[in-house]
ZATORRO-632709 format. One record per residue: residue in one letter; x, y, z of N, C-alpha, C, O, CB in turn. Coordinates in pm, whole numbers, plus 32768, in hexadecimal, padded with zeros to 4 digits. Each point is the difference from the previous one (the first is absolute). Glycine has a CB too. Layout:
<nodes>
- A | X | Y | Z | X | Y | Z | X | Y | Z | X | Y | Z | X | Y | Z
...
</nodes>
This chain:
<nodes>
- M | 34DC | A9EF | 5E49 | 7FD7 | 8010 | 7F75 | 8075 | 8028 | 7FA8 | 8011 | 7FCB | 7F92 | 7F0A | 8075 | 80BC
- K | 8138 | 801E | 7FE4 | 8073 | 802F | 7FB3 | 8064 | 7F8E | 7FE8 | 803A | 7FF5 | 7F93 | 7FA8 | 80F2 | 80CF
- K | 8032 | 7EC4 | 8003 | 805C | 7F8E | 7FF2 | 7FCD | 7F9E | 7F98 | 804F | 7FC7 | 7FB4 | 7FF7 | 8054 | 813B
- A | 7F38 | 7FD1 | 7F0C | 7FC5 | 7FA4 | 7F9F | 8017 | 8032 | 7F71 | 801F | 7FB1 | 7FA7 | 7F34 | 800B | 8103
- V | 809D | 80C6 | 7F41 | 8014 | 803A | 7F7B | 8093 | 7FF2 | 7FD6 | 801C | 7FDB | 7F8E | 7F28 | 80C8 | 809B
- I | 8117 | 7F79 | 8032 | 8090 | 7FF3 | 7FE3 | 8021 | 7F6E | 7FE0 | 804D | 7FE4 | 7FA4 | 7FE7 | 80E1 | 80F4
- F | 7F93 | 7EE0 | 7FB4 | 8017 | 7F71 | 7FE9 | 7FD0 | 7FD8 | 7F76 | 8047 | 7FB9 | 7FB9 | 7FA3 | 801B | 813D
- I | 7FA0 | 8056 | 7EE2 | 7FC9 | 7FDE | 7F7D | 8055 | 803A | 7F90 | 801B | 7FBD | 7F9D | 7EFE | 803B | 80C7
- I | 8111 | 8086 | 7FAC | 8055 | 803E | 7F9A | 8084 | 7FB5 | 7FF4 | 8031 | 7FEB | 7F91 | 7F65 | 80F4 | 809E
- T | 80A3 | 7EF7 | 8041 | 807D | 7FB4 | 7FFF | 7FED | 7F7B | 7FB7 | 8055 | 7FD8 | 7FB0 | 7FEF | 8095 | 8129
- L | 7F4E | 7F4D | 7F42 | 7FE6 | 7F81 | 7FBC | 7FF2 | 8013 | 7F6A | 8034 | 7FB0 | 7FB2 | 7F5B | 7FFC | 811D
- I | 802B | 80BC | 7F08 | 7FF0 | 801B | 7F71 | 8088 | 801A | 7FC1 | 801D | 7FCB | 7F94 | 7EFD | 8093 | 8094
- F | 8138 | 7FF4 | 8019 | 8086 | 801E | 7FCC | 8053 | 7F82 | 7FF1 | 803C | 7FE9 | 7F97 | 7FB9 | 80F9 | 80D4
- L | 800E | 7ECB | 7FFE | 8051 | 7F85 | 7FFB | 7FCE | 7F9F | 7F96 | 8051 | 7FBD | 7FC0 | 7FE1 | 805F | 8132
- S | 7F4C | 7FDC | 7EFB | 7FCE | 7FA5 | 7F99 | 8026 | 8031 | 7F76 | 8017 | 7FAF | 7FA6 | 7F2B | 8012 | 80EF
- Q | 80C4 | 80C1 | 7F57 | 8027 | 8037 | 7F7F | 8096 | 7FEF | 7FE6 | 8029 | 7FE8 | 7F8E | 7F1C | 80BC | 8084
- V | 810D | 7F69 | 8056 | 8090 | 7FEF | 7FF0 | 801E | 7F73 | 7FD0 | 8055 | 7FEF | 7FA8 | 7FD6 | 80BA | 810D
- G | 7F92 | 7EF2 | 7F81 | 8017 | 7F76 | 7FD8 | 7FD3 | 7FE4 | 7F71 | 802D | 7F9E | 7FC4 | 7FB8 | 8022 | 812A
- C | 7FC3 | 8093 | 7EDA | 7FCB | 7FE9 | 7F7B | 8047 | 8050 | 7F94 | 7FE5 | 7FEE | 7F89 | 7F42 | 7FE2 | 80E1
- T | 8132 | 8087 | 7FBE | 8043 | 8056 | 7F9F | 805E | 7FAD | 7FAB | 804F | 7FB1 | 8033 | 7F9F | 8113 | 806A
- K | 800A | 7F4E | 7EE0 | 805A | 7FBB | 7FA5 | 8052 | 8068 | 7FB6 | 7FC8 | 8056 | 7FBB | 7F98 | 7EE7 | 802C
- S | 8121 | 80BC | 8027 | 8055 | 805E | 7FB8 | 8053 | 7FB3 | 7F9A | 8026 | 7F8D | 8017 | 7FE3 | 8110 | 80B1
- I | 8012 | 7FA3 | 7ECA | 8052 | 7FC1 | 7F99 | 8092 | 8015 | 8025 | 802A | 8070 | 801B | 7F24 | 7FB5 | 7F31
- R | 80FD | 7F6E | 80B7 | 808C | 8004 | 802A | 8060 | 7FE5 | 7F8D | 8072 | 7FD9 | 8017 | 7F45 | 7FDE | 80CB
- Y | 801C | 805C | 7EA5 | 8052 | 7FE0 | 7F8B | 7FCC | 804F | 7F89 | 7F92 | 8038 | 8004 | 80A0 | 7EDF | 8056
- S | 801D | 80EC | 7F3F | 7FD1 | 8038 | 7F81 | 7FFC | 7F8D | 7F9B | 803F | 7F98 | 8015 | 8023 | 8151 | 801D
- E | 7F55 | 7F2B | 7F63 | 7FF9 | 7F99 | 7F98 | 808C | 7FE1 | 7FCA | 801F | 7F8E | 7FDF | 7EF8 | 80BE | 7FE4
- E | 813B | 801B | 8034 | 808A | 7FF0 | 7FCE | 8051 | 7FA1 | 805A | 804E | 7FAF | 7FCE | 7FA7 | 813A | 7FD0
- E | 7FF8 | 7F23 | 80E5 | 804C | 7FAE | 805F | 7FDD | 7F6C | 7FF9 | 8056 | 7FAB | 8018 | 7FB6 | 811B | 807C
- I | 7F77 | 7F1A | 7F4B | 7FD9 | 7F72 | 8002 | 7FF5 | 7FC2 | 7F75 | 7FDD | 7F8A | 7FF5 | 7FAB | 80A6 | 80DE
- K | 8093 | 801C | 7EC4 | 7FEC | 7FCA | 7F79 | 8059 | 7F88 | 7FDE | 7FDD | 7FB1 | 7FA9 | 7FE2 | 8133 | 8013
- G | 80B2 | 7F0D | 8087 | 8059 | 7F8F | 7FE4 | 7FDA | 7F80 | 8048 | 803C | 7F97 | 7FE7 | 8075 | 810E | 7FF6
- F | 7EEB | 7F61 | 807C | 7FD5 | 7F8A | 8049 | 7FA0 | 7FAE | 7FA9 | 7FC6 | 8033 | 7FA0 | 8056 | 8047 | 813C
- S | 7FD4 | 7F08 | 7F48 | 7FA1 | 7FAB | 7FB6 | 7F73 | 803A | 800D | 7FE2 | 8048 | 805F | 80AF | 7EEA | 7FCA
- P | 7F18 | 80AF | 7F76 | 7F75 | 8032 | 8009 | 7FBB | 7FD7 | 8083 | 7FB3 | 804E | 8038 | 8041 | 7FA8 | 7ECF
- A | 8025 | 7F92 | 8129 | 7FC1 | 7FD2 | 807C | 802E | 8055 | 8077 | 7FAE | 8027 | 8053 | 8045 | 7EEF | 7F50
- I | 808F | 8105 | 8065 | 8035 | 8052 | 806D | 7FC9 | 808E | 7FF6 | 7FDB | 803B | 8065 | 80F7 | 7F39 | 7FA3
- Q | 7F29 | 80C3 | 7F7F | 7FC8 | 8086 | 7FEE | 7F6F | 8006 | 8031 | 7FD8 | 805F | 8043 | 80C0 | 7FC4 | 7EF8
- E | 7F1B | 7F77 | 80A5 | 7F74 | 7FFD | 802A | 7FF5 | 7FF6 | 8098 | 7FAD | 8044 | 803C | 8014 | 7F50 | 7EE9
- N | 8092 | 8018 | 8119 | 8000 | 7FF7 | 8092 | 801D | 8088 | 803E | 7FBB | 802A | 805C | 8090 | 7EE6 | 7F97
- I | 801A | 8134 | 7FDA | 8026 | 8083 | 8035 | 7F8C | 8062 | 7FF0 | 7FDF | 8048 | 805E | 8113 | 7F8B | 7F6A
- K | 7ED1 | 8031 | 7FC3 | 7F90 | 805C | 7FE8 | 7F8A | 7FE3 | 805B | 7FB8 | 805C | 8028 | 8091 | 7FB9 | 7EEC
- Q | 7FA2 | 7F6C | 810D | 7F91 | 7FD9 | 8058 | 8024 | 800D | 8094 | 7FAA | 7FEC | 8057 | 8008 | 7F78 | 7EF6
- G | 80CD | 80BD | 80D1 | 802B | 8009 | 808C | 8006 | 7F78 | 8043 | 7FE6 | 7FF3 | 8077 | 7FB6 | 80EF | 7F93
- E | 8088 | 7EB8 | 7FA7 | 8008 | 7F77 | 8033 | 808F | 7FCE | 7FFB | 804E | 8028 | 7FA9 | 7EC6 | 7FAC | 800B
- V | 810E | 7FD4 | 80AA | 8083 | 7FC0 | 7FFC | 7FEC | 7F6A | 7FEA | 7F96 | 7FC9 | 801F | 80CF | 80E7 | 807B
- A | 8002 | 7F11 | 7F2E | 7FF8 | 7F70 | 7FE2 | 8088 | 7FC2 | 8018 | 8068 | 8042 | 7FF6 | 7EE0 | 7FE4 | 7F5F
- L | 80B7 | 7F5B | 80C9 | 807D | 7FB7 | 8014 | 8057 | 800F | 7F84 | 7FCF | 7FFE | 7F8F | 7FBF | 7F5E | 810C
- G | 80F4 | 80B1 | 7F7B | 805F | 800D | 7F92 | 8022 | 8090 | 7FDF | 805F | 801A | 7FB6 | 7F49 | 7F12 | 7FF2
- M | 800A | 8133 | 808D | 801E | 808D | 7FE6 | 8082 | 8027 | 8046 | 8027 | 7FC4 | 8064 | 7EE1 | 8070 | 7F85
- T | 813A | 8031 | 7FE1 | 8079 | 8035 | 803E | 7FDA | 806E | 8064 | 7F8E | 8030 | 7FFF | 80FA | 7F99 | 7F31
- P | 7FD5 | 805E | 8126 | 7FE2 | 8071 | 8059 | 7FD5 | 807E | 7FB3 | 7FA9 | 804A | 802F | 80FC | 7F57 | 8074
- Q | 7F97 | 8078 | 7EEB | 7FDB | 8075 | 7FB0 | 7F6E | 7FF6 | 7FD2 | 7FB6 | 8062 | 8007 | 8139 | 7FB7 | 7FAE
- H | 7EE8 | 7F72 | 801C | 7F75 | 7FED | 7FD7 | 7FA1 | 801D | 8073 | 7F9C | 8046 | 7FEF | 80AE | 7F0D | 7F6A
- V | 7FD6 | 8076 | 811E | 7FA9 | 8011 | 8074 | 7FFB | 8093 | 802A | 7F95 | 8032 | 8024 | 80A2 | 7EE4 | 8028
- R | 8039 | 8130 | 7FAF | 7FFF | 8090 | 8022 | 7FA7 | 804E | 7FA0 | 7FBA | 805B | 8029 | 812D | 7F91 | 8035
- Y | 7F1C | 7FF1 | 7F22 | 7FA8 | 8043 | 7FA0 | 7F6D | 7FE0 | 801E | 7FAB | 8058 | 7FF1 | 810B | 7F9E | 7F62
- A | 7F2C | 7F91 | 80D6 | 7F75 | 7FD7 | 801B | 7FCC | 8035 | 8085 | 7F90 | 8031 | 8008 | 8099 | 7F03 | 7F71
- W | 8029 | 80C3 | 80F1 | 7FD1 | 8020 | 8087 | 804A | 8074 | 8041 | 7FD7 | 802E | 806B | 7FEA | 7EE5 | 7FAB
- G | 80AA | 811D | 7FAF | 804F | 8068 | 8040 | 8064 | 7FC2 | 8061 | 8010 | 7F86 | 8006 | 7F31 | 811C | 7FE3
- A | 8100 | 7FB5 | 8063 | 8065 | 7FD1 | 805F | 7FBC | 7FB8 | 8075 | 7F92 | 8026 | 8029 | 8107 | 8099 | 7F97
- P | 7FA7 | 7EDA | 8075 | 7FC6 | 7FBA | 8072 | 8007 | 8058 | 807E | 8053 | 805B | 8009 | 7FEF | 7EC6 | 7F92
- D | 7F68 | 80C1 | 80C4 | 8004 | 8047 | 8081 | 8078 | 7FD3 | 8051 | 8033 | 804B | 8053 | 7ED3 | 7FCA | 7FAB
- S | 8126 | 7F71 | 7FEA | 8072 | 7FC9 | 8048 | 804B | 7FA2 | 7FA2 | 7FC3 | 7FB4 | 7FB5 | 7FC4 | 805F | 812B
- L | 80FD | 7FF4 | 7F25 | 8054 | 7FAA | 7FAC | 806E | 7FC7 | 8058 | 8044 | 804A | 8046 | 7F89 | 803D | 7EE7
- K | 8043 | 7EF6 | 80CE | 8065 | 7FBD | 8051 | 8056 | 7FA8 | 7FA6 | 7FCC | 7FAC | 7FB7 | 7F9C | 8057 | 8115
- I | 811B | 8012 | 7F39 | 805D | 7FAA | 7FB6 | 801D | 7F87 | 805A | 8031 | 800E | 8070 | 8039 | 80B8 | 7F10
- L | 7F76 | 7EC4 | 804D | 8013 | 7F85 | 804D | 8087 | 7FC1 | 7FDE | 8041 | 8026 | 7F9E | 7EC6 | 7FB5 | 8068
- E | 8121 | 7FC7 | 804C | 807B | 7FB6 | 7FE6 | 7FF4 | 7FB7 | 7F7A | 7F97 | 7FC7 | 7FE4 | 8094 | 801E | 8115
- P | 803D | 801C | 7EB6 | 7FFA | 7FB5 | 7F81 | 7FE6 | 7F6C | 801A | 8027 | 7FCA | 8068 | 8075 | 80DD | 7F2D
- F | 7F23 | 7F18 | 800D | 7FE7 | 7F71 | 8007 | 8039 | 7FC2 | 7F82 | 7FDB | 8027 | 7F91 | 7F54 | 7FF7 | 80FC
- E | 812A | 7F82 | 7F84 | 8044 | 7FBF | 7F91 | 8043 | 8067 | 7FA5 | 8003 | 7FF1 | 7F86 | 7F58 | 7F52 | 8083
- G | 80DB | 8126 | 8036 | 8049 | 8068 | 7FB6 | 7FA9 | 8062 | 7FB5 | 8034 | 8053 | 7FB4 | 807F | 7F0C | 8038
- K | 7ECA | 809B | 8027 | 7FA3 | 8058 | 7FB8 | 7FC3 | 8066 | 8060 | 7FE8 | 7FE2 | 8075 | 7FE4 | 7F65 | 7EE5
- T | 801C | 8132 | 8072 | 7FC9 | 806B | 8053 | 7F6F | 7FE3 | 8025 | 7FB6 | 7FBE | 7FB7 | 80E5 | 80E6 | 7FDB
- R | 7F3E | 7F90 | 80E5 | 7F75 | 7FF4 | 802D | 7FD6 | 8085 | 803F | 804B | 803C | 804D | 7FCF | 7ECA | 7FDB
- E | 7F70 | 8127 | 7FB5 | 7FC8 | 807B | 8039 | 7F70 | 7FE7 | 8028 | 7FB6 | 7FB7 | 7FBD | 80E4 | 80D7 | 7FB6
- E | 7F3E | 7FB0 | 80FB | 7F77 | 7FF9 | 8030 | 7FC5 | 808C | 7FF9 | 8037 | 805D | 803C | 7FFC | 7EDD | 805C
- W | 7F60 | 80D6 | 7F20 | 7FBC | 8081 | 7FF3 | 7F79 | 7FF6 | 8043 | 7FBA | 7F9B | 7FF3 | 80BD | 809A | 7F35
- I | 7F64 | 8034 | 8122 | 7F7E | 8004 | 8042 | 7FB5 | 807D | 7FD5 | 8035 | 806F | 8002 | 8026 | 7F10 | 80C4
- Y | 7F28 | 806C | 7F12 | 7FA4 | 806C | 7FDB | 7F8D | 7FFE | 8065 | 7FC5 | 7F97 | 8019 | 8079 | 805C | 7EEE
- S | 7FA3 | 8081 | 8132 | 7F92 | 800C | 805F | 7F99 | 8061 | 7FCA | 8023 | 8064 | 7FC1 | 8077 | 7F6A | 8100
- T | 7EE7 | 8015 | 7F56 | 7F93 | 8058 | 7FD8 | 7FCC | 8045 | 807D | 7FEB | 7FBF | 8067 | 7FD7 | 7FAD | 7ED3
- I | 8028 | 8115 | 80BE | 7FD4 | 804D | 8073 | 7F69 | 7FF6 | 8014 | 7FD3 | 7FE3 | 806F | 80EC | 80B8 | 7F6E
- G | 7EF1 | 7F7C | 7FB9 | 7F6F | 8005 | 800B | 7FC3 | 7F7F | 8034 | 7FB4 | 8003 | 8061 | 804D | 809E | 7EE5
- V | 801F | 7EF3 | 807E | 7FD2 | 7F7B | 802B | 807F | 7FB5 | 8024 | 805D | 7FF6 | 7FB0 | 7ECF | 800A | 7FBA
- V | 80D7 | 7FCB | 810F | 807B | 7FC1 | 802E | 8020 | 7F87 | 7FA9 | 7FB9 | 7F9B | 8002 | 801B | 80B3 | 80E9
- E | 8096 | 7FBE | 7EC8 | 802B | 7F95 | 7FA6 | 8097 | 800B | 7FF0 | 8034 | 806D | 7FEB | 7EEC | 7F90 | 7F9A
- T | 8123 | 7F94 | 8084 | 8090 | 7FFD | 7FEE | 8022 | 7F95 | 7F9A | 7FCF | 7F8F | 8007 | 8059 | 80C3 | 80E5
- K | 802D | 7FD3 | 7EB5 | 8030 | 7FA0 | 7F9C | 8095 | 7FEF | 8012 | 804A | 8063 | 800C | 7EFF | 7FDE | 7F4F
- L | 80E4 | 7F44 | 80A9 | 808D | 7FE0 | 800C | 802D | 7FC3 | 7F7C | 7FC3 | 7FA1 | 7FCE | 802C | 803C | 812E
- L | 807B | 8059 | 7ECC | 8038 | 7FCD | 7F83 | 808F | 7FD4 | 801A | 804A | 8045 | 8045 | 7F20 | 8051 | 7F30
- L | 80BC | 7EF8 | 8054 | 8088 | 7FCE | 800F | 803F | 7FF2 | 7F76 | 7FCB | 7FBA | 7FA9 | 7FF7 | 7FCC | 812B
- F | 80AF | 80BD | 7F1A | 804B | 7FF8 | 7F83 | 8077 | 7FA4 | 8017 | 8044 | 8008 | 8066 | 7F73 | 80E0 | 7F53
- Y | 8062 | 7EC1 | 7FE7 | 8073 | 7FA6 | 8004 | 8048 | 800D | 7F7B | 7FC6 | 7FE8 | 7F96 | 7FC7 | 7F76 | 810A
- D | 80F1 | 80C9 | 7F67 | 8053 | 8011 | 7F89 | 7FBF | 8060 | 7F9B | 8005 | 7FEA | 7F87 | 8055 | 7F2E | 809C
- G | 7F6B | 8153 | 8013 | 7FC8 | 8068 | 7FAA | 7F77 | 7FE3 | 7FC4 | 7FD3 | 8049 | 7FA7 | 8113 | 7FEE | 8029
- K | 7ED7 | 7F5F | 805F | 7F7B | 7FDE | 7FCC | 7F9F | 7FEF | 8076 | 8025 | 7FCC | 8069 | 8041 | 7FC3 | 7ECA
- L | 7F1E | 809C | 80B9 | 7F99 | 7FEF | 8066 | 7FDB | 7F6C | 8008 | 7FD0 | 7FC5 | 7F9F | 7FD8 | 8127 | 803A
- M | 806E | 7ED9 | 809E | 7FE9 | 7F71 | 8011 | 7F8E | 7FE0 | 805E | 7FD0 | 7F8E | 8001 | 811E | 8050 | 7FD3
- Y | 7EE5 | 8084 | 807C | 7F9C | 7FE3 | 8066 | 7FAF | 807E | 801C | 8038 | 806C | 800F | 805B | 7EE2 | 8056
- I | 7EE8 | 80A2 | 7FA2 | 7FA5 | 806D | 8024 | 7FA4 | 7FCD | 806D | 7FBE | 7F99 | 7FF0 | 804C | 80CD | 7F26
- K | 7FF1 | 7FE1 | 8157 | 7FA5 | 7FD8 | 806D | 7FAD | 8078 | 8028 | 7FAC | 7FF6 | 8059 | 80F4 | 7F59 | 7FFA
</nodes>
């Protein structure tokens, strides 16, 4: 019985951690961005064409960041975001400072 209670409390905690939304920016920091980018950031959404800074404001720091070999002389980075409560992983690929791929 005690193990069941601990298990349920743990599940509740993990589900709440995955739902927590924290603000990672101030209005002053994002005021120079286009209205569309500002709205994405406020909604916690990312979109193709965003810069790493935009994505950090929207989603925070990635759980994992890998610098890839340049392609055609342009930088490439792979960012991975993992969710604890519900198993979900998002992979983002930046090419030459712009978000080019979301999986």
